[in-house]
Each structure stands twice: as C-alpha cells, then as structure tokens.
ZADREN-665060 format. One line per field, with one value per atom (N, C-alpha, C, O): chain; atom name; x, y, z. Coordinates in steps of 0.02 Angstrom, whole numbers, plus 50000, padded with zeros to 5 digits. Layout:
// residues N
chain: (A, ...)
atom: (CA, ...)
u: (X, ...)
v: (Y, ...)
w: (Z, ...)
//
This chain:
// residues 194
chain: (A, A, A, A, A, A, A, A, A, A, A, A, A, A, A, A, A, A, A, A, A, A, A, A, A, A, A, A, A, A, A, A, A, A, A, A, A, A, A, A, A, A, A, A, A, A, A, A, A, A, A, A, A, A, A, A, A, A, A, A, A, A, A, A, A, A, A, A, A, A, A, A, A, A, A, A, A, A, A, A, A, A, A, A, A, A, A, A, A, A, A, A, A, A, A, A, A, A, A, A, A, A, A, A, A, A, A, A, A, A, A, A, A, A, A, A, A, A, A, A, A, A, A, A, A, A, A, A, A, A, A, A, A, A, A, A, A, A, A, A, A, A, A, A, A, A, A, A, A, A, A, A, A, A, A, A, A, A, A, A, A, A, A, A, A, A, A, A, A, A, A, A, A, A, A, A, A, A, A, A, A, A, A, A, A, A, A, A, A, A, A, A, A, A, A, A, A, A, A, A, A, A, A, A, A, A, A, A, A, A, A, A, A, A, A, A, A, A, A, A, A, A, A, A, A, A, A, A, A, A, A, A, A, A, A, A, A, A, A, A, A, A, A, A, A, A, A, A, A, A, A, A, A, A, A, A, A, A, A, A, A, A, A, A, A, A, A, A, A, A, A, A, A, A, A, A, A, A, A, A, A, A, A, A, A, A, A, A, A, A, A, A, A, A, A, A, A, A, A, A, A, A, A, A, A, A, A, A, A, A, A, A, A, A, A, A, A, A, A, A, A, A, A, A, A, A, A, A, A, A, A, A, A, A, A, A, A, A, A, A, A, A, A, A, A, A, A, A, A, A, A, A, A, A, A, A, A, A, A, A, A, A, A, A, A, A, A, A, A, A, A, A, A, A, A, A, A, A, A, A, A, A, A, A, A, A, A, A, A, A, A, A, A, A, A, A, A, A, A, A, A, A, A, A, A, A, A, A, A, A, A, A, A, A, A, A, A, A, A, A, A, A, A, A, A, A, A, A, A, A, A, A, A, A, A, A, A, A, A, A, A, A, A, A, A, A, A, A, A, A, A, A, A, A, A, A, A, A, A, A, A, A, A, A, A, A, A, A, A, A, A, A, A, A, A, A, A, A, A, A, A, A, A, A, A, A, A, A, A, A, A, A, A, A, A, A, A, A, A, A, A, A, A, A, A, A, A, A, A, A, A, A, A, A, A, A, A, A, A, A, A, A, A, A, A, A, A, A, A, A, A, A, A, A, A, A, A, A, A, A, A, A, A, A, A, A, A, A, A, A, A, A, A, A, A, A, A, A, A, A, A, A, A, A, A, A, A, A, A, A, A, A, A, A, A, A, A, A, A, A, A, A, A, A, A, A, A, A, A, A, A, A, A, A, A, A, A, A, A, A, A, A, A, A, A, A, A, A, A, A, A, A, A, A, A, A, A, A, A, A, A, A, A, A, A, A, A, A, A, A, A, A, A, A, A, A, A, A, A, A, A, A, A, A, A, A, A, A, A, A, A, A, A, A, A, A, A, A, A, A, A, A, A, A, A, A, A, A, A, A, A, A, A, A, A, A, A, A, A, A, A, A, A, A, A, A, A, A, A, A, A, A, A, A, A, A, A, A, A, A, A, A, A, A, A, A, A, A, A, A, A, A, A, A, A, A, A, A, A, A, A, A, A, A, A, A, A, A, A, A, A, A, A, A, A, A, A, A, A, A, A, A, A, A, A, A, A, A, A, A, A, A, A, A, A, A, A, A, A, A, A, A, A, A, A, A, A, A, A, A, A, A, A, A, A, A)
atom: (N, CA, C, O, N, CA, C, O, N, CA, C, O, N, CA, C, O, N, CA, C, O, N, CA, C, O, N, CA, C, O, N, CA, C, O, N, CA, C, O, N, CA, C, O, N, CA, C, O, N, CA, C, O, N, CA, C, O, N, CA, C, O, N, CA, C, O, N, CA, C, O, N, CA, C, O, N, CA, C, O, N, CA, C, O, N, CA, C, O, N, CA, C, O, N, CA, C, O, N, CA, C, O, N, CA, C, O, N, CA, C, O, N, CA, C, O, N, CA, C, O, N, CA, C, O, N, CA, C, O, N, CA, C, O, N, CA, C, O, N, CA, C, O, N, CA, C, O, N, CA, C, O, N, CA, C, O, N, CA, C, O, N, CA, C, O, N, CA, C, O, N, CA, C, O, N, CA, C, O, N, CA, C, O, N, CA, C, O, N, CA, C, O, N, CA, C, O, N, CA, C, O, N, CA, C, O, N, CA, C, O, N, CA, C, O, N, CA, C, O, N, CA, C, O, N, CA, C, O, N, CA, C, O, N, CA, C, O, N, CA, C, O, N, CA, C, O, N, CA, C, O, N, CA, C, O, N, CA, C, O, N, CA, C, O, N, CA, C, O, N, CA, C, O, N, CA, C, O, N, CA, C, O, N, CA, C, O, N, CA, C, O, N, CA, C, O, N, CA, C, O, N, CA, C, O, N, CA, C, O, N, CA, C, O, N, CA, C, O, N, CA, C, O, N, CA, C, O, N, CA, C, O, N, CA, C, O, N, CA, C, O, N, CA, C, O, N, CA, C, O, N, CA, C, O, N, CA, C, O, N, CA, C, O, N, CA, C, O, N, CA, C, O, N, CA, C, O, N, CA, C, O, N, CA, C, O, N, CA, C, O, N, CA, C, O, N, CA, C, O, N, CA, C, O, N, CA, C, O, N, CA, C, O, N, CA, C, O, N, CA, C, O, N, CA, C, O, N, CA, C, O, N, CA, C, O, N, CA, C, O, N, CA, C, O, N, CA, C, O, N, CA, C, O, N, CA, C, O, N, CA, C, O, N, CA, C, O, N, CA, C, O, N, CA, C, O, N, CA, C, O, N, CA, C, O, N, CA, C, O, N, CA, C, O, N, CA, C, O, N, CA, C, O, N, CA, C, O, N, CA, C, O, N, CA, C, O, N, CA, C, O, N, CA, C, O, N, CA, C, O, N, CA, C, O, N, CA, C, O, N, CA, C, O, N, CA, C, O, N, CA, C, O, N, CA, C, O, N, CA, C, O, N, CA, C, O, N, CA, C, O, N, CA, C, O, N, CA, C, O, N, CA, C, O, N, CA, C, O, N, CA, C, O, N, CA, C, O, N, CA, C, O, N, CA, C, O, N, CA, C, O, N, CA, C, O, N, CA, C, O, N, CA, C, O, N, CA, C, O, N, CA, C, O, N, CA, C, O, N, CA, C, O, N, CA, C, O, N, CA, C, O, N, CA, C, O, N, CA, C, O, N, CA, C, O, N, CA, C, O, N, CA, C, O, N, CA, C, O, N, CA, C, O, N, CA, C, O, N, CA, C, O, N, CA, C, O, N, CA, C, O, N, CA, C, O, N, CA, C, O, N, CA, C, O, N, CA, C, O, N, CA, C, O, N, CA, C, O, N, CA, C, O, N, CA, C, O, N, CA, C, O, N, CA, C, O, N, CA, C, O, N, CA, C, O, N, CA, C, O, N, CA, C, O, N, CA, C, O, N, CA, C, O, N, CA, C, O, N, CA, C, O, N, CA, C, O, N, CA, C, O, N, CA, C, O, N, CA, C, O, N, CA, C, O, N, CA, C, O, N, CA, C, O, N, CA, C, O, N, CA, C, O, N, CA, C, O, N, CA, C, O, N, CA, C, O, N, CA, C, O, N, CA, C, O, N, CA, C, O, N, CA, C, O, N, CA, C, O, N, CA, C, O, N, CA, C, O, N, CA, C, O)
u: (48238, 48269, 48317, 48355, 48315, 48361, 48403, 48387, 48456, 48497, 48531, 48537, 48552, 48593, 48641, 48631, 48694, 48746, 48739, 48725, 48748, 48751, 48822, 48848, 48853, 48920, 48919, 48868, 48973, 48976, 48965, 48988, 48930, 48911, 48960, 48949, 49013, 49062, 49046, 49083, 48990, 48969, 48990, 48976, 49024, 49046, 48984, 48937, 48985, 48928, 48920, 48870, 48969, 48965, 48983, 48983, 48998, 49019, 49095, 49127, 49124, 49197, 49226, 49208, 49269, 49306, 49378, 49420, 49391, 49454, 49506, 49560, 49491, 49538, 49584, 49571, 49638, 49686, 49674, 49641, 49702, 49693, 49759, 49812, 49755, 49816, 49838, 49897, 49792, 49807, 49778, 49717, 49821, 49798, 49755, 49712, 49767, 49729, 49658, 49621, 49639, 49573, 49531, 49558, 49466, 49422, 49419, 49435, 49399, 49391, 49341, 49350, 49286, 49234, 49260, 49242, 49302, 49331, 49376, 49378, 49413, 49462, 49430, 49464, 49366, 49334, 49275, 49229, 49277, 49222, 49233, 49190, 49290, 49301, 49344, 49384, 49336, 49374, 49439, 49447, 49487, 49549, 49609, 49666, 49597, 49653, 49684, 49648, 49749, 49784, 49805, 49846, 49778, 49800, 49766, 49796, 49707, 49675, 49637, 49603, 49644, 49615, 49616, 49649, 49577, 49583, 49615, 49611, 49646, 49680, 49681, 49673, 49692, 49702, 49758, 49758, 49807, 49864, 49888, 49928, 49865, 49895, 49845, 49865, 49783, 49734, 49675, 49659, 49642, 49579, 49520, 49528, 49462, 49398, 49397, 49369, 49426, 49424, 49365, 49357, 49323, 49263, 49267, 49301, 49230, 49219, 49151, 49134, 49112, 49045, 49038, 49057, 49012, 49002, 48927, 48888, 48907, 48839, 48839, 48889, 48784, 48781, 48739, 48692, 48755, 48718, 48647, 48635, 48601, 48532, 48530, 48575, 48479, 48473, 48474, 48448, 48503, 48505, 48442, 48434, 48397, 48334, 48278, 48278, 48231, 48175, 48131, 48125, 48099, 48056, 48001, 47987, 47971, 47917, 47938, 47896, 48004, 48029, 48044, 48063, 48036, 48050, 47983, 47944, 47971, 47910, 47922, 47950, 47902, 47913, 47864, 47870, 47816, 47772, 47807, 47784, 47861, 47903, 47964, 47975, 48003, 48062, 48115, 48134, 48140, 48198, 48253, 48243, 48312, 48368, 48426, 48446, 48452, 48505, 48566, 48560, 48624, 48684, 48743, 48760, 48776, 48837, 48897, 48902, 48944, 49005, 49066, 49062, 49124, 49188, 49238, 49230, 49289, 49345, 49403, 49422, 49431, 49481, 49537, 49530, 49593, 49650, 49686, 49688, 49714, 49755, 49827, 49857, 49855, 49918, 49978, 49973, 50034, 50098, 50144, 50152, 50173, 50223, 50286, 50284, 50342, 50405, 50447, 50441, 50491, 50538, 50505, 50471, 50514, 50488, 50431, 50440, 50376, 50318, 50323, 50300, 50355, 50367, 50301, 50262, 50289, 50229, 50168, 50112, 50176, 50120, 50088, 50123, 50026, 49982, 49951, 49945, 49933, 49900, 49828, 49812, 49785, 49715, 49695, 49723, 49647, 49619, 49544, 49513, 49514, 49442, 49400, 49345, 49425, 49392, 49370, 49361, 49361, 49337, 49262, 49240, 49224, 49151, 49127, 49154, 49075, 49040, 48966, 48938, 48935, 48866, 48829, 48856, 48767, 48722, 48687, 48653, 48697, 48667, 48631, 48628, 48604, 48570, 48507, 48487, 48476, 48415, 48360, 48344, 48331, 48277, 48298, 48256, 48364, 48388, 48415, 48450, 48400, 48423, 48444, 48404, 48508, 48534, 48600, 48641, 48610, 48669, 48732, 48729, 48789, 48854, 48877, 48857, 48918, 48946, 49022, 49052, 49054, 49127, 49155, 49129, 49208, 49238, 49310, 49343, 49334, 49402, 49445, 49430, 49497, 49544, 49607, 49625, 49641, 49703, 49758, 49747, 49819, 49876, 49902, 49886, 49942, 49980, 49937, 49960, 49875, 49833, 49840, 49852, 49833, 49842, 49787, 49793, 49734, 49683, 49623, 49580, 49619, 49563, 49495, 49457, 49481, 49418, 49359, 49367, 49299, 49238, 49216, 49216, 49197, 49167, 49100, 49094, 49049, 48983, 48959, 48976, 48920, 48885, 48821, 48811, 48778, 48716, 48670, 48661, 48643, 48593, 48527, 48503, 48497, 48437, 48377, 48379, 48322, 48260, 48213, 48158, 48235, 48197, 48245, 48303, 48222, 48266, 48267, 48312, 48217, 48213, 48165, 48133, 48161, 48117, 48046, 48017, 48019, 47950, 47936, 47879, 47989, 47981, 48017, 48079, 47979, 48010, 48044, 48031, 48087, 48122, 48072, 48023, 48086, 48051, 48103, 48162, 48081, 48129, 48166, 48225, 48130, 48162, 48218, 48270, 48206, 48257, 48320, 48376, 48310, 48367, 48405, 48467, 48369, 48401, 48441, 48485, 48425, 48458, 48514, 48541, 48533, 48584, 48653, 48675, 48687, 48757, 48792, 48760, 48857, 48897, 48949, 48987, 48950, 48998, 49048, 49030, 49112, 49166, 49198, 49205, 49217, 49250, 49297, 49278, 49359, 49405, 49402, 49416, 49384, 49372, 49432, 49427, 49488, 49549, 49608, 49601, 49664, 49723, 49754, 49766, 49768, 49802, 49873, 49902, 49901, 49971, 50017, 50000, 50075, 50125, 50145, 50155, 50149, 50166, 50111, 50124, 50051, 49995, 49935, 49887, 49936, 49878, 49818, 49826, 49760, 49698, 49687, 49688, 49675, 49661, 49593, 49576, 49554, 49489, 49491, 49503, 49478, 49484, 49418, 49416, 49363, 49299, 49243, 49244, 49196, 49138, 49076, 49073, 49026, 48966, 48908, 48918, 48850, 48790, 48761, 48759, 48738, 48700, 48627, 48613, 48582, 48510, 48481, 48484, 48452, 48417, 48342, 48316, 48307, 48236, 48199, 48230, 48133, 48091, 48068, 48046, 48074, 48054, 47978, 47942, 47954, 47882, 47857, 47890, 47797, 47767, 47716, 47681, 47711, 47661, 47601, 47607, 47543, 47482, 47464, 47469, 47443, 47421, 47356, 47313, 47349, 47289, 47244, 47266, 47181, 47132, 47103, 47062, 47123, 47099, 47036, 47011, 47011, 46953, 46892, 46860, 46874, 46815, 46822, 46772, 46882, 46892, 46894, 46862, 46930, 46939, 46888, 46880, 46854, 46808, 46839, 46899, 46800, 46822, 46870, 46903, 46874, 46919, 46991, 47036, 47004, 47071, 47093, 47149)
v: (50419, 50414, 50354, 50343, 50317, 50262, 50279, 50326, 50241, 50253, 50189, 50142, 50188, 50134, 50162, 50217, 50123, 50143, 50102, 50042, 50135, 50101, 50109, 50164, 50052, 50052, 50038, 50014, 50052, 50032, 49957, 49918, 49938, 49867, 49827, 49767, 49857, 49821, 49817, 49788, 49847, 49847, 49912, 49966, 49908, 49968, 50009, 49982, 50073, 50117, 50132, 50161, 50113, 50126, 50197, 50215, 50237, 50306, 50306, 50255, 50362, 50363, 50351, 50387, 50302, 50292, 50312, 50271, 50378, 50407, 50415, 50442, 50392, 50397, 50336, 50287, 50339, 50285, 50244, 50266, 50183, 50137, 50127, 50123, 50123, 50109, 50037, 50021, 49993, 49922, 49901, 49896, 49889, 49872, 49809, 49802, 49763, 49700, 49706, 49658, 49764, 49774, 49820, 49856, 49818, 49866, 49931, 49932, 49984, 50048, 50042, 50070, 50004, 49996, 49961, 49980, 49911, 49875, 49920, 49915, 49963, 50006, 50060, 50088, 50073, 50126, 50100, 50138, 50037, 50008, 50007, 49983, 50031, 50032, 50091, 50115, 50114, 50171, 50146, 50140, 50131, 50100, 50147, 50124, 50212, 50259, 50254, 50252, 50252, 50255, 50187, 50184, 50132, 50066, 50049, 50012, 50073, 50064, 50128, 50156, 50150, 50213, 50219, 50182, 50269, 50291, 50360, 50394, 50380, 50445, 50478, 50445, 50543, 50582, 50631, 50663, 50636, 50678, 50724, 50769, 50716, 50756, 50789, 50832, 50772, 50797, 50830, 50817, 50873, 50905, 50870, 50836, 50880, 50855, 50779, 50753, 50744, 50671, 50650, 50673, 50605, 50583, 50509, 50471, 50490, 50420, 50415, 50456, 50365, 50356, 50286, 50237, 50282, 50218, 50202, 50244, 50143, 50120, 50093, 50065, 50102, 50081, 50018, 50006, 49978, 49917, 49935, 49990, 49889, 49901, 49912, 49890, 49947, 49959, 49894, 49843, 49897, 49839, 49833, 49786, 49882, 49883, 49870, 49898, 49827, 49811, 49872, 49916, 49874, 49931, 49942, 49999, 49888, 49894, 49920, 49938, 49921, 49945, 50020, 50048, 50052, 50124, 50161, 50143, 50211, 50250, 50308, 50359, 50298, 50348, 50407, 50455, 50403, 50460, 50512, 50569, 50491, 50537, 50556, 50527, 50603, 50627, 50573, 50543, 50560, 50517, 50562, 50600, 50560, 50602, 50559, 50512, 50574, 50535, 50581, 50635, 50560, 50602, 50561, 50510, 50584, 50549, 50574, 50632, 50528, 50543, 50515, 50467, 50546, 50518, 50536, 50587, 50495, 50511, 50525, 50482, 50585, 50607, 50647, 50673, 50650, 50689, 50717, 50686, 50776, 50808, 50796, 50837, 50741, 50714, 50749, 50776, 50747, 50769, 50709, 50672, 50699, 50646, 50678, 50712, 50668, 50697, 50718, 50690, 50767, 50790, 50834, 50809, 50899, 50947, 50986, 51012, 50991, 51026, 51100, 51122, 51139, 51210, 51248, 51240, 51289, 51330, 51293, 51318, 51234, 51195, 51230, 51267, 51219, 51174, 51206, 51267, 51165, 51187, 51162, 51112, 51198, 51175, 51162, 51190, 51118, 51102, 51107, 51069, 51154, 51168, 51145, 51170, 51097, 51080, 51007, 50980, 50974, 50905, 50905, 50927, 50881, 50880, 50810, 50760, 50808, 50746, 50757, 50809, 50709, 50717, 50651, 50599, 50654, 50598, 50597, 50645, 50543, 50538, 50471, 50432, 50459, 50396, 50407, 50465, 50354, 50358, 50391, 50369, 50445, 50480, 50526, 50554, 50535, 50578, 50643, 50642, 50699, 50764, 50805, 50841, 50798, 50831, 50864, 50835, 50925, 50964, 50934, 50899, 50950, 50930, 50980, 51038, 50956, 50997, 50997, 50944, 51057, 51061, 51060, 51094, 51021, 51014, 51040, 51037, 51067, 51093, 51045, 51032, 51018, 50972, 51011, 51059, 50991, 51023, 50972, 50916, 50990, 50943, 50932, 50969, 50879, 50862, 50846, 50850, 50828, 50807, 50732, 50709, 50695, 50622, 50584, 50524, 50618, 50584, 50560, 50524, 50580, 50561, 50576, 50530, 50640, 50657, 50645, 50639, 50642, 50633, 50700, 50751, 50698, 50756, 50733, 50678, 50776, 50755, 50799, 50859, 50769, 50807, 50834, 50831, 50861, 50889, 50834, 50782, 50847, 50802, 50817, 50874, 50766, 50777, 50742, 50682, 50779, 50750, 50734, 50708, 50751, 50735, 50708, 50731, 50660, 50631, 50674, 50669, 50716, 50765, 50819, 50812, 50873, 50929, 50904, 50874, 50917, 50899, 50824, 50803, 50783, 50711, 50682, 50682, 50657, 50628, 50562, 50531, 50541, 50477, 50419, 50422, 50367, 50304, 50248, 50262, 50186, 50131, 50124, 50109, 50135, 50132, 50184, 50170, 50243, 50295, 50274, 50285, 50243, 50219, 50165, 50163, 50122, 50069, 50096, 50061, 50156, 50185, 50233, 50267, 50238, 50287, 50271, 50214, 50325, 50323, 50382, 50432, 50377, 50433, 50449, 50406, 50512, 50535, 50582, 50627, 50570, 50615, 50646, 50612, 50709, 50743, 50796, 50838, 50795, 50850, 50898, 50880, 50960, 51009, 51054, 51100, 51041, 51077, 51030, 50980, 51044, 51001, 51011, 51067, 50956, 50962, 50989, 50984, 51018, 51041, 50982, 50925, 50996, 50944, 50911, 50946, 50846, 50805, 50806, 50789, 50826, 50830, 50791, 50823, 50725, 50688, 50693, 50700, 50690, 50685, 50611, 50572, 50591, 50520, 50515, 50553, 50466, 50451, 50379, 50334, 50368, 50301, 50268, 50208, 50306, 50278, 50318, 50379, 50284, 50315, 50278, 50217, 50315, 50283, 50334, 50393, 50308, 50350, 50332, 50274, 50382, 50370, 50390, 50445, 50345, 50357, 50361, 50314, 50419, 50429, 50424, 50455, 50385, 50373, 50359, 50347, 50360, 50340, 50269, 50252, 50228, 50159, 50154, 50189, 50112, 50101, 50064, 50020, 50083, 50049, 49999, 50011, 49944, 49893, 49906, 49909, 49913, 49926, 49865, 49808, 49877, 49822, 49793, 49830, 49728, 49695, 49680, 49652, 49698, 49685, 49616, 49607, 49566, 49498, 49483, 49427, 49531, 49519, 49494, 49447, 49523, 49498, 49425, 49389, 49403, 49334, 49285, 49233, 49302, 49256, 49267, 49224, 49323, 49338, 49390, 49403, 49420, 49475, 49456, 49499, 49392, 49370, 49366, 49357, 49371, 49366, 49434, 49442)
w: (50815, 50750, 50749, 50796, 50696, 50684, 50623, 50586, 50612, 50552, 50531, 50570, 50468, 50442, 50391, 50364, 50377, 50329, 50265, 50268, 50209, 50144, 50117, 50114, 50096, 50069, 49994, 49969, 49958, 49888, 49881, 49922, 49827, 49819, 49777, 49766, 49754, 49714, 49641, 49602, 49620, 49550, 49519, 49545, 49462, 49426, 49406, 49377, 49421, 49407, 49333, 49313, 49293, 49221, 49203, 49144, 49251, 49240, 49232, 49244, 49213, 49211, 49281, 49328, 49287, 49350, 49336, 49318, 49346, 49323, 49379, 49367, 49439, 49494, 49493, 49458, 49532, 49536, 49599, 49646, 49600, 49657, 49693, 49662, 49759, 49799, 49791, 49800, 49773, 49763, 49696, 49689, 49648, 49580, 49579, 49535, 49626, 49627, 49654, 49650, 49680, 49709, 49664, 49622, 49674, 49639, 49678, 49738, 49645, 49679, 49736, 49790, 49724, 49774, 49836, 49892, 49827, 49884, 49925, 49987, 49893, 49927, 49971, 50014, 49962, 50001, 50043, 50059, 50061, 50100, 50175, 50212, 50199, 50271, 50289, 50249, 50350, 50376, 50405, 50465, 50360, 50382, 50374, 50369, 50372, 50366, 50297, 50247, 50294, 50230, 50203, 50158, 50229, 50204, 50138, 50098, 50125, 50060, 50043, 50085, 49981, 49961, 49885, 49850, 49861, 49792, 49795, 49846, 49740, 49742, 49673, 49621, 49674, 49613, 49629, 49681, 49582, 49598, 49543, 49557, 49482, 49429, 49382, 49342, 49387, 49338, 49372, 49430, 49333, 49356, 49323, 49272, 49353, 49326, 49319, 49271, 49367, 49368, 49411, 49468, 49384, 49418, 49435, 49402, 49487, 49502, 49536, 49579, 49516, 49543, 49571, 49539, 49632, 49665, 49671, 49695, 49648, 49663, 49734, 49756, 49768, 49838, 49844, 49805, 49894, 49908, 49930, 49955, 49920, 49942, 50018, 50054, 50041, 50113, 50153, 50131, 50213, 50257, 50299, 50338, 50292, 50329, 50278, 50224, 50297, 50252, 50241, 50284, 50183, 50165, 50218, 50236, 50242, 50290, 50358, 50399, 50372, 50436, 50436, 50488, 50379, 50373, 50364, 50321, 50406, 50400, 50351, 50370, 50289, 50238, 50243, 50206, 50290, 50303, 50347, 50353, 50378, 50417, 50376, 50322, 50400, 50363, 50360, 50411, 50300, 50289, 50262, 50215, 50294, 50274, 50250, 50285, 50191, 50160, 50150, 50120, 50176, 50174, 50149, 50178, 50095, 50073, 50112, 50130, 50125, 50163, 50127, 50089, 50142, 50122, 50176, 50210, 50185, 50229, 50182, 50142, 50186, 50136, 50169, 50224, 50133, 50155, 50094, 50041, 50101, 50050, 50070, 50105, 50049, 50074, 50042, 49987, 50076, 50046, 50042, 50090, 49983, 49974, 49946, 49895, 49979, 49956, 50014, 50069, 50003, 50054, 50106, 50151, 50100, 50148, 50115, 50059, 50148, 50121, 50139, 50191, 50094, 50106, 50103, 50056, 50153, 50155, 50181, 50175, 50209, 50234, 50294, 50329, 50308, 50273, 50211, 50207, 50163, 50102, 50103, 50135, 50069, 50066, 49993, 49946, 49986, 49921, 49928, 49965, 49892, 49901, 49842, 49831, 49804, 49741, 49738, 49683, 49794, 49792, 49807, 49860, 49758, 49765, 49781, 49758, 49822, 49838, 49823, 49842, 49790, 49768, 49772, 49755, 49794, 49793, 49725, 49708, 49688, 49621, 49615, 49662, 49556, 49542, 49502, 49492, 49479, 49439, 49480, 49535, 49453, 49486, 49542, 49577, 49553, 49606, 49576, 49525, 49608, 49585, 49645, 49674, 49665, 49725, 49706, 49672, 49729, 49711, 49743, 49793, 49712, 49738, 49792, 49791, 49838, 49891, 49884, 49880, 49883, 49880, 49951, 49995, 49960, 50026, 50024, 49972, 50079, 50084, 50125, 50183, 50093, 50126, 50144, 50109, 50199, 50220, 50225, 50249, 50204, 50205, 50276, 50323, 50281, 50340, 50401, 50457, 50390, 50445, 50455, 50510, 50400, 50403, 50439, 50448, 50459, 50499, 50458, 50484, 50396, 50352, 50386, 50399, 50400, 50431, 50384, 50323, 50413, 50374, 50345, 50379, 50282, 50248, 50221, 50194, 50228, 50205, 50148, 50144, 50104, 50053, 50083, 50144, 50042, 50067, 50095, 50063, 50154, 50183, 50149, 50149, 50120, 50080, 50110, 50125, 50118, 50141, 50082, 50092, 50022, 49961, 49909, 49904, 49869, 49818, 49754, 49713, 49747, 49693, 49716, 49769, 49679, 49699, 49708, 49663, 49768, 49787, 49785, 49780, 49791, 49791, 49851, 49854, 49900, 49960, 49944, 49892, 49989, 49981, 49984, 50020, 49946, 49950, 49945, 49936, 49951, 49952, 49885, 49884, 49831, 49765, 49758, 49729, 49786, 49785, 49823, 49801, 49881, 49920, 49882, 49885, 49847, 49808, 49749, 49723, 49726, 49667, 49685, 49640, 49748, 49769, 49742, 49739, 49722, 49703, 49735, 49752, 49744, 49769, 49715, 49693, 49695, 49644, 49677, 49714, 49662, 49684, 49622, 49570, 49626, 49570, 49597, 49639, 49573, 49588, 49530, 49473, 49543, 49489, 49475, 49435, 49508, 49495, 49506, 49542, 49475, 49482, 49551, 49572, 49587, 49651, 49642, 49588, 49696, 49694, 49682, 49698, 49655, 49643, 49710, 49760, 49711, 49769, 49823, 49881, 49805, 49852, 49825, 49802, 49826, 49802, 49850, 49911, 49821, 49860, 49871, 49823, 49932, 49947, 49981, 50026, 49959, 49989, 50011, 49971, 50076, 50103, 50121, 50133, 50122, 50143, 50109, 50112, 50078, 50046, 50071, 50067, 50095, 50120, 50123, 50113, 50137, 50146, 50214, 50233, 50251, 50312, 50299, 50275, 50314, 50307, 50377, 50416, 50393, 50457, 50443, 50396, 50484, 50471, 50537, 50588, 50534, 50589, 50577, 50522, 50628, 50621, 50616, 50652, 50570, 50563, 50624, 50650, 50646, 50704, 50679, 50629, 50714, 50697, 50741, 50802, 50710, 50747, 50789, 50766, 50851, 50894, 50867, 50844, 50871, 50847, 50905, 50956, 50899, 50950, 50938, 50892, 50978, 50969, 51010, 51007, 51048, 51091, 51052, 51075, 50995, 50960, 50938, 50933, 50924, 50901, 50959, 50955, 51012, 51068, 51124, 51167, 51124, 51178, 51223, 51218, 51265, 51306, 51362, 51389, 51379, 51433, 51409, 51450, 51345, 51319, 51299, 51276)
//
C-alpha cells in the first residue's frame, strides 16, 4: 500500500466560510496547510453551526500510477484543540463533542463524523473523519473523485465561554495500490537471443 496527502489548494470553496482566522492577512486555506501547532489556525468561539469548506489540491500522484481496480481509501483529517483562554479554567478538563469533519465535493456522498475535543491538552492531536472506500453508494473512487475532494468542518453547538475551538491542520490521506507496468516481451521483435 502506498499513500499521499492532499492539502487545501488555496481556492475558496464558495461555501460559507464562517470561521475566524488567527492571522487576518492570510487565507483560511493557508492557515491550515501545515502541522505547526498553534502558530496558525482557524477558530470558532462564540457561535453554533459555523461551517467552513476547503477545496483540496489535485492528487500529487498521476492517475496512471493508481490501481483503481484495487481498494482506494480516502480519509479526511484535522488537527484540533478545545483551547482555554483566560484566567483559571475551573472544572477542567472540558470536552466539546460537536465538531464535525466531512469529506464532500461534486459527486461525493459521505457522512460526517463528530469528534470529541478536550481542553488543556494543547497538543493539537489528529482527528479523522470516516475512511471511505467509495465516493458514493456503490461507486468506487476514481481520479475525478479525488480531484473533486473537499473537507467540511462544522461546529454544531456553541463552545463554552473562553473555550475556542482551534484547527491548525486540514488534509486528506489517500491510501492506494500502485499500478504495475506489464513487462513487454521483446523477443519476437529482436529475436530469441535478446
């Protein structure tokens, strides 16, 4: 099995981008393209049902190098933390179970996965959405499906006061079998001695 990572491509998905940015001068896509801890991130701290959707860059592996006759598995990931900002966090740790991650895009139909974040960790662990071996019901992955991938995040409940949700990294991992190149028999052309 081989794998590659797909990152946000910097193009606005055209969906509501309702989260906030840690750096006003950067795009949301730029802020979540590397696992750099808390130096760049998007966040939500006061509202429920805020969505953001990232379009992903095209695969870094050529179509002919992926064996689509074998299982291709696509999994969305985020590195997130339920942070505390303020004085003393009374009653910590707190959990937030309402952050959803979903693989979306044209022709894709995959359910969202709710993740539980815990405060005062500060490590921004990886959380994954559902690993999908099909892009839609009874439809296996193909190269066009990989090119149409998006990752949607949504907080479905309001975070506690002084407890923003921060996401520092958004990506997709594609696991696949490498296509094999059939050996060519040159004997009939060159003769049996070759």
